[in-house]
C-alpha positions in Angstrom: 1.0 15.9 -145.5 1.4 19.2 -143.9 -1.8 20.7 -144.8 -3.4 17.3 -142.6 -0.2 18.5 -139.5 -1.7 21.9 -139.9 -5.3 20.2 -139.7 -4.3 18.6 -136.2 -2.8 21.7 -134.8 -5.6 23.4 -135.1 -8.3 20.6 -133.8 -5.9 20.3 -130.6 -6.2 24.1 -130.4 -9.8 24.5 -130.5 -9.6 21.4 -128.0 -7.2 23.4 -126.0 -9.5 26.4 -126.2 -12.6 24.4 -125.4 -11.2 23.1 -122.4 -10.3 26.5 -121.2 -13.3 27.8 -121.5 -15.1 25.1 -120.1 -12.6 25.5 -116.9 -13.5 29.0 -116.5 -16.9 28.6 -116.7 -17.1 26.2 -114.3 -15.0 28.5 -111.7 -17.5 31.0 -112.3 -20.6 28.5 -112.2 -18.9 28.0 -108.6 -18.7 31.7 -108.2 -22.2 32.1 -108.8 -23.1 29.1 -106.3 -21.3 31.3 -103.6 -22.6 34.4 -104.4 -26.2 33.0 -104.2 -25.9 30.7 -100.8 -24.6 34.5 -99.4 -27.8 36.3 -101.2 -29.8 33.9 -99.5 -28.2 34.0 -96.2 -28.0 38.1 -96.8 -31.9 37.6 -97.5 -32.8 35.7 -94.1 -30.7 38.2 -92.0 -33.0 41.2 -93.9 -36.2 39.7 -92.9 -34.8 39.4 -89.4 -33.7 42.7 -89.7 -37.4 44.1 -90.8 -39.0 42.0 -88.5 -36.9 43.2 -85.2 -37.5 47.1 -87.4 -41.2 46.0 -86.7 -40.8 45.0 -83.0 -38.9 48.5 -82.4 -41.6 50.5 -83.8 -44.3 49.2 -82.2 -42.2 49.2 -78.5 -42.2 53.0 -79.5 -45.3 53.6 -80.2 -46.8 51.5 -77.0 -44.3 53.9 -74.8 -46.4 56.9 -76.8 -43.7 58.1 -78.9 -45.8 60.4 -81.6 -42.6 59.3 -84.4 -41.0 56.4 -83.6 -38.7 56.7 -87.0 -37.3 59.3 -84.6 -35.8 57.4 -81.7 -32.5 55.7 -82.1 -33.1 52.3 -81.5 -35.1 52.4 -84.8 -32.4 54.5 -86.8 -30.3 51.9 -86.1 -32.5 49.2 -86.7 -33.7 50.8 -90.2 -30.0 51.3 -91.4 -28.7 47.9 -90.2 -31.6 46.6 -92.8 -30.7 48.7 -95.7 -27.6 47.6 -95.1 -28.0 43.9 -95.5 -30.4 44.6 -98.4 -27.0 46.3 -100.5 -24.8 43.8 -99.5 -28.0 41.3 -101.5 -28.3 43.3 -104.0 -24.3 43.5 -104.8 -24.2 39.7 -104.6 -27.3 39.5 -107.2 -25.0 42.1 -109.4 -22.1 39.9 -109.2 -23.9 37.1 -110.1 -25.7 38.7 -113.5 -22.1 40.0 -114.4 -21.0 36.2 -113.6 -23.3 35.0 -115.7 -23.4 37.1 -118.7 -19.4 36.5 -118.8 -20.4 32.4 -119.0 -23.1 33.1 -121.9 -20.3 35.9 -123.7 -17.4 32.5 -123.8 -19.7 30.4 -124.7 -20.1 32.1 -128.0 -17.7 31.7 -130.5 -16.5 35.0 -132.2 -15.9 33.5 -135.6 -20.3 32.9 -135.3 -21.1 36.3 -134.2 -23.2 37.3 -136.7 -21.5 40.5 -138.4 -23.7 43.8 -139.0 -23.2 42.8 -142.9 -25.2 39.3 -142.4 -27.3 41.2 -139.8 -28.5 43.6 -142.1 -29.6 40.8 -144.7 -33.4 39.2 -144.9 -32.6 35.5 -143.9 -34.4 34.7 -147.5 -32.4 36.6 -150.0 -29.2 35.7 -151.1 -26.4 38.4 -151.8 -25.2 39.1 -155.5 
């Protein structure tokens, strides 16, 4: 009878662990969605900044500037565009880190192959 009750406790622990993992992964997925939306917004702003930079370069060239990248408005626009690009890359890095956490949490530790099992060929039996 005790063995049967221990099995129930193990089942309850496994269900609780699965529920906790599912809840954490759902939260991570919501974070991914938020960061994805922010990355899309950053991409929109980045395209606008590049367009503005191009307009400033053409304006400087039309005014007779030999090297338009040395003018102050163009330098500022370039710096803003680079900052937006870094922000977008940071959001994409966070998304990839969260996806990796989700992937690792789905693989149970007991199901992960050990080095000994990985070194054996699939068709061979152990001695």
